[in-house]
C-alpha positions in Angstrom: 18.5 34.8 5.7 18.2 31.8 5.1 15.9 28.9 6.2 17.4 25.7 7.5 16.1 22.5 7.8 17.7 19.1 9.6 17.2 15.8 7.6 18.1 12.6 9.1 20.1 10.0 6.8 20.1 6.4 7.4 24.0 4.9 8.6 22.9 1.2 6.8 20.7 0.0 3.8 18.1 -1.2 6.0 17.4 2.0 7.8 15.8 3.3 4.3 12.6 1.5 5.6 12.2 2.5 8.8 9.4 5.3 9.1 12.2 7.7 10.6 14.1 8.0 7.7 11.1 8.0 5.4 9.0 11.1 7.3 12.8 12.6 7.6 13.0 12.6 3.7 9.6 13.6 3.4 10.2 16.7 5.8 12.9 17.8 3.9 11.7 17.6 0.8 8.5 19.6 1.5 10.4 22.1 3.1 13.0 22.3 0.4 9.8 23.1 -2.0 9.5 26.2 0.0 13.3 27.4 -0.2 14.8 25.4 2.8 18.8 24.4 2.8 19.3 21.2 4.3 21.4 20.7 7.2 22.5 16.7 6.5 22.9 14.6 10.0 23.0 11.0 10.8 22.8 8.5 14.0 26.1 9.8 15.1 27.2 6.3 16.8 29.7 6.4 19.7 30.4 10.0 20.6 28.8 10.5 23.9 32.2 10.1 25.6 34.1 12.0 22.4 33.7 15.6 23.3 36.0 17.3 20.5 34.7 14.7 17.9 30.9 16.5 19.1 32.6 19.4 18.7 33.9 19.0 15.7 30.6 17.6 14.4 28.8 20.6 15.3 30.9 22.9 13.3 30.7 20.9 9.9 27.3 20.6 10.2 26.5 24.1 11.8 29.1 26.0 10.3 27.1 27.4 7.3 24.6 29.3 10.0 24.4 32.9 9.9 23.3 35.5 12.4 19.5 36.1 11.9 18.8 32.6 9.8 16.1 30.2 11.1 17.0 26.6 11.7 14.1 23.6 12.0 15.0 21.4 13.7 13.4 17.5 13.5 12.7 16.5 16.6 14.3 14.2 17.8 18.0 14.0 16.6 18.3 10.1 17.6 21.5 9.9 18.7 23.5 10.9 21.7 21.5 13.5 24.3 24.9 15.0 25.2 24.7 15.4 21.4 21.3 17.0 21.2 21.8 19.2 24.0 24.6 21.0 22.4 23.5 20.6 19.4 20.9 22.9 19.9 22.7 25.1 22.4 24.9 26.0 19.7 22.2 27.2 17.3 20.5 29.0 19.8 24.5 30.7 20.6 24.1 32.0 16.9 23.3 35.7 17.1 19.9 36.2 15.7 18.8 32.8 15.4 15.2 31.2 15.5 15.0 27.6 16.3 11.7 25.6 15.3 11.3 21.7 16.5 9.0 19.9 13.8 8.1 17.1 16.6 8.3 13.4 15.6 8.4 11.7 18.6 8.5 12.8 22.0 10.4 10.0 23.9 9.6 10.5 27.3 5.7 9.7 26.3 6.7 7.0 24.1 8.4 4.8 26.9 6.0 5.6 29.9 2.2 4.2 30.2 0.9 7.5 32.2 1.9 10.9 33.5 2.7 9.7 36.9 5.7 7.6 35.7 7.8 10.5 34.9 9.2 14.1 36.2 7.7 16.8 34.4 10.2 19.1 35.8 13.4 17.5 35.0 12.6 15.3 32.7 15.2 15.5 29.6 13.0 15.7 26.4 10.4 18.3 28.0 13.1 20.4 28.8 14.9 20.4 25.7 11.6 21.7 24.0 11.5 24.8 25.9 14.2 26.0 24.1 12.9 26.4 21.2 11.1 29.3 19.6 7.9 27.3 18.4 7.0 23.9 18.1 5.8 22.2 15.1 3.7 19.3 16.9 1.4 16.4 15.6 -1.8 17.5 16.7 -4.1 19.5 19.1 -4.3 16.8 21.7 -0.1 16.3 21.6 -0.1 20.3 21.8 -2.4 20.1 24.9 -0.7 17.3 27.0 2.7 18.6 26.3 1.4 22.3 27.7 -0.2 19.8 30.9 3.3 18.8 31.1 4.9 22.5 31.7 6.2 23.2 27.7 4.5 27.0 27.2 6.6 27.3 23.6 4.3 28.5 21.2 2.7 25.3 18.5 1.4 24.8 15.4 -0.5 21.6 14.7 0.3 19.3 11.3 -2.4 16.8 11.9 -0.8 14.2 9.2 2.5 13.1 7.5 2.8 13.7 4.3 3.7 10.4 2.5 5.2 11.4 -1.0 3.7 8.8 -3.9 3.8 9.6 -7.5 3.9 5.7 -8.4 1.0 3.5 -9.6 -1.9 2.5 -7.4 -4.3 0.0 -7.8 -8.5 0.7 -8.1 -10.1 0.1 -4.9 -12.5 -2.8 -4.8 -14.9 -3.8 -2.0 -13.4 -6.7 -0.2 -13.6 -7.7 3.3 -10.1 -7.8 4.4 -7.5 -6.1 6.5 -4.2 -4.9 6.2 -1.4 -3.8 8.9 2.0 -2.8 8.5 3.7 -2.7 11.6 7.9 -2.7 12.1 7.9 -4.2 15.2 8.3 -8.2 15.8 4.4 -9.2 16.5 4.7 -11.8 18.9 0.5 -12.7 20.0 -2.5 -11.8 19.0 -6.0 -11.4 20.4 -8.0 -11.2 17.2 -10.1 -14.1 16.6 -12.3 -12.9 13.7 -12.7 -14.6 10.5 -11.8 -11.7 8.2 -8.4 -12.0 6.8 -5.9 -9.6 8.2 -2.9 -9.6 6.0 0.7 -8.2 7.9 3.7 -6.7 6.5 6.2 -7.0 9.1 9.8 -8.2 9.7 8.7 -10.6 12.0 5.4 -12.4 13.2 5.3 -15.1 15.8 4.3 -18.6 15.0 1.2 -19.0 17.7 0.0 -15.2 15.9 -0.6 -17.1 12.6 -2.5 -19.9 14.2 -5.3 -18.3 14.5 -5.9 -18.8 10.7 -7.6 -15.4 9.9 -3.8 -14.1 9.8 -1.4 -13.8 6.5 2.2 -12.6 7.3 3.6 -10.8 4.2 7.0 -10.2 5.6 8.5 -6.8 5.5 8.6 -4.8 1.8 9.3 -1.4 1.0 6.2 1.0 1.5 5.9 2.2 -1.7 5.7 -1.7 -3.3 3.1 -1.9 -0.5 1.0 1.2 -1.7 1.5 -0.4 -5.4 -0.4 -3.3 -4.7 -3.3 -2.1 -2.1 -6.3 -2.8 -3.9 -9.3 -2.9 -1.5 -10.1 -3.2 2.3 -9.1 -1.2 4.9 -5.6 -0.9 6.4 -5.1 -1.1 10.2 -3.7 2.1 11.9 -3.8 1.2 15.6 -5.1 -1.6 17.5 -4.9 -3.6 20.7 -5.6 -7.0 19.2 -1.7 -6.9 18.3 0.7 -7.2 20.7 4.4 -5.9 19.4 7.9 -6.7 20.8 8.4 -3.4 22.1 9.9 -1.3 25.5 8.0 1.4 23.9 4.3 1.6 25.0 2.6 2.4 22.1 -1.1 1.9 22.9 -0.8 5.0 25.3 1.7 6.7 23.2 -0.4 6.5 19.9 -3.2 8.8 21.4 -1.1 12.0 21.1 1.0 11.3 17.6 0.9 10.8 13.9 0.9 7.6 13.1 3.0 7.0 9.6 1.0 4.4 8.6 -2.3 6.3 8.8 -0.6 8.6 5.8 0.7 5.8 3.7 -2.7 4.3 3.6 -4.4 7.4 2.4 -1.7 8.2 -0.3 -2.7 4.5 -1.0 -6.5 5.6 -1.2 -7.5 3.1 1.2 -10.2 3.8 4.1 -8.1 3.4 7.5 -9.7 1.7 10.9 -8.3 3.7 13.9 -9.1 3.6 17.8 -11.5 5.6 19.2 -8.6 7.0 21.7 -6.6 8.5 19.1 -6.5 12.0 18.0 -7.8 11.3 14.2 -11.0 9.3 15.6 -13.0 12.1 15.2 -11.5 13.2 11.8 -11.6 9.7 10.3 -15.6 10.0 11.7 -16.2 13.3 10.6 -14.7 13.1 7.1 -15.7 9.6 6.3 -12.7 8.2 5.6 -12.9 4.7 7.7 -13.9 3.3 10.6 -13.4 4.1 14.2 -12.9 0.5 15.6 -11.5 -0.6 19.4 -11.6 -4.0 19.0 -11.0 -5.7 15.8 -13.1 -8.9 16.5 -15.9 -6.7 16.2 -15.3 -6.5 12.3 -17.0 -9.5 11.0 -19.9 -8.4 12.2 -19.5 -4.8 11.2 -18.7 -5.8 7.6 -22.2 -8.1 7.5 -23.9 -4.8 6.8 -21.8 -3.4 4.5 -22.2 -2.9 1.3 -20.1 -2.1 -2.2 -21.8 1.2 -2.4 -20.7 1.8 1.4 -17.1 1.0 0.6 -16.9 3.1 -2.2 -18.1 6.2 -0.6 -15.5 5.5 2.0 -13.1 5.3 -0.9 -14.2 8.9 -2.9 -14.0 10.5 0.5 -10.6 9.1 0.8 -9.5 10.9 -2.6 -8.6 14.6 -2.0 -6.9 13.2 1.5 -5.0 10.8 -0.9 -4.0 13.9 -3.2 -2.9 16.4 -0.2 -0.8 13.9 1.6 0.5 12.3 -1.5 2.0 16.0 -2.7 3.1 17.7 0.9 0.3 19.7 1.4 0.2 19.4 5.6 4.2 19.6 5.7 4.3 22.5 3.9 0.8 24.2 5.4 2.7 23.8 8.8 6.1 25.2 7.5 3.9 28.4 6.3 1.7 28.8 9.2 5.3 28.6 11.3 6.9 31.5 8.7 3.8 33.5 9.4 3.7 33.4 12.9 7.6 34.3 13.3 8.2 36.5 10.3 4.4 38.4 10.4 3.2 38.0 14.0 0.1 36.1 12.9 -1.4 33.8 15.6 -4.2 32.4 14.2 -2.6 29.0 13.6 -1.2 28.7 16.9 -2.6 26.5 19.2 -4.6 28.1 22.4 -3.9 26.7 25.7 -6.3 24.0 27.0 -8.4 25.8 29.6 -8.5 23.7 33.0 -11.4 22.2 34.0 
């Protein structure tokens, strides 16, 4: 029996810096350390109306799978919907094959503002997830949301993405400053505090920079950012920065595992998260950052913070930095998945949320 994991490969130079590519590579790297073999895929453009080409691609990618194998699909595949549906059906059609989805994102939630804006019973993505034997999900909050949406497949949480990094790091010093690493154009802001806010992003509108406290550092490879951060806090989620996107991340970030959260922790930087997010309670409980809903409050928060307070946060981050930088969370989830499927253990499975 062979264990397989899909890996999404970049189709152009710029895509290698996208969060999707970084996470897909990190997941595959962790899985390989456990003996998984890669199934390499790409975005496959212009195949929606080419049934024969889709068939040949599936044959080429999936022809190595044998009866009784295990296939972990990094979900979604970020290609045409009909190809994804056929891809999953082809895997399920092989005798004795178990199919697991390791969830990056749930597009249904990304493109809506609330539960009333989509048809749960007929939604494409939710129905695709029902095909799998098990789901490795972001966290318990996202799992319970899936259960509310009618997806009752066994689920195991990851809690954090890993961010493999073994490069140089700077010693952290107490600095009253914020960093935000984004992937979408920032078109406006409600940030008016005096604390400096440094933004790594491909484009920031001029009116954002007119606040006086905001500095744009451009888009840079994430490993270079990790190697340079020497103090301050990494902002994970904030409503004070308005990004150009047709996706509703203010709503969606309640349920996902942001890649920038793992990047900051891999750098050894304390983080700032919103109280709406799943990670707010973890950040507070383990003392690895701050829970702040309005960044305009940061001046007041910093006014009472000492260098000793900051150093305690940095010290608390260190074990999380070590775990995330070495693949702990993905490998733990994959081990839990194997325990559940191969040995029947259920202690790692998320229980159905009781109806209140």
